[in-house]
C-alpha positions in Angstrom: 88.8 92.7 75.8 85.7 91.6 77.7 83.7 91.4 74.4 86.5 89.3 72.9 86.5 87.0 75.9 82.8 86.6 75.8 83.0 85.7 72.1 85.6 83.1 72.8 84.0 81.7 75.9 80.3 82.4 75.8 79.6 80.5 79.0 82.3 82.4 80.9 81.6 85.2 83.4 83.4 88.4 82.7 83.6 91.5 84.9 85.1 94.9 84.5 86.3 96.3 87.8 88.9 98.3 89.8 92.1 96.4 90.6 92.4 98.4 93.7 88.9 97.8 95.0 88.0 94.3 93.6 84.3 93.5 94.4 85.1 90.2 96.0 85.3 89.1 99.6 88.5 87.9 101.4 89.5 84.5 100.2 87.1 84.3 97.3 89.4 82.6 94.8 91.6 79.5 94.9 93.8 80.9 92.2 94.6 84.1 90.3 96.6 85.2 87.2 98.0 88.5 86.2 99.5 89.1 82.8 101.2 92.4 82.3 99.6 94.5 85.0 102.1 94.7 87.9 104.6 96.8 85.9 101.7 99.3 85.1 101.0 99.8 88.8 104.3 99.0 90.5 105.0 97.0 93.6 104.7 100.2 95.8 100.9 100.2 95.0 98.3 98.1 96.7 97.9 95.9 93.7 99.6 92.8 95.1 97.9 93.3 98.5 94.5 93.2 96.8 95.4 90.1 94.9 96.6 88.5 98.2 93.3 89.5 99.9 91.0 87.8 97.5 93.0 84.5 97.4 92.0 81.8 99.8 94.7 80.4 102.1 97.0 78.2 100.1 95.7 79.8 96.8 98.0 80.0 93.9 98.9 83.0 91.9 100.9 83.4 88.6 102.1 86.8 87.2 104.0 88.0 84.2 105.5 91.4 84.5 108.1 93.6 82.8 111.3 94.3 84.8 114.7 95.9 84.2 117.1 93.1 83.1 120.2 94.8 81.7 118.9 94.2 78.2 119.4 97.6 76.5 116.4 97.5 74.2 114.0 96.0 76.7 115.1 98.4 79.5 114.8 101.4 77.2 111.3 100.3 76.2 110.3 100.0 79.9 111.7 103.4 80.7 109.9 104.9 77.7 106.6 103.4 78.9 107.2 105.0 82.3 108.1 108.4 80.7 104.9 108.3 78.7 102.9 107.5 81.9 102.0 104.0 80.7 104.0 102.1 83.4 105.2 102.6 87.0 108.8 103.4 87.8 110.7 100.4 86.3 111.9 97.8 88.9 114.5 95.1 88.9 113.8 91.4 89.1 115.0 91.3 92.8 112.7 94.3 93.7 109.7 92.6 92.3 110.6 89.2 93.8 111.1 90.8 97.2 107.7 92.6 97.1 106.0 89.4 95.9 107.6 87.3 98.6 106.3 89.6 101.3 102.8 88.3 100.5 103.3 85.0 98.7 105.6 82.0 99.0 107.5 81.9 95.7 107.3 78.5 94.0 108.8 79.5 90.7 110.6 82.5 89.2 111.9 82.8 85.7 113.3 85.7 83.7 112.9 85.6 79.9 114.3 88.8 78.4 112.5 91.6 80.3 109.6 89.5 81.3 109.6 88.0 84.8 107.3 85.1 85.5 106.5 84.4 89.1 104.3 81.7 90.6 103.5 81.4 94.3 100.9 80.7 96.9 99.3 82.5 99.7 101.1 81.2 102.7 101.0 82.3 106.3 102.0 85.9 105.7 
């Protein structure tokens, strides 16, 4: 993926790293985006805390993650990913929103099928 990104944006800076030990100081970024990673690690992990740590005060964050939604096919897929070790224990929309809101002020939340989109900002947590 890094090679593909570099091809598409030659002037961009790309870094491969550990989501649980990002090589950035506190408050390094004014914004962050996560697409499809939170359901891999789960809200019980330190993933959101690390995202929070590297954002500056008032920084914005947007995530897209798979959640249980009562949709039979989507929920089965998410449970299968978990059974195969490809995703954390599936969580509901409210579980993810609650975990997210412990660290970020939620500005927007939308569920589309099994995909939950959250946008928030680093407040005074």
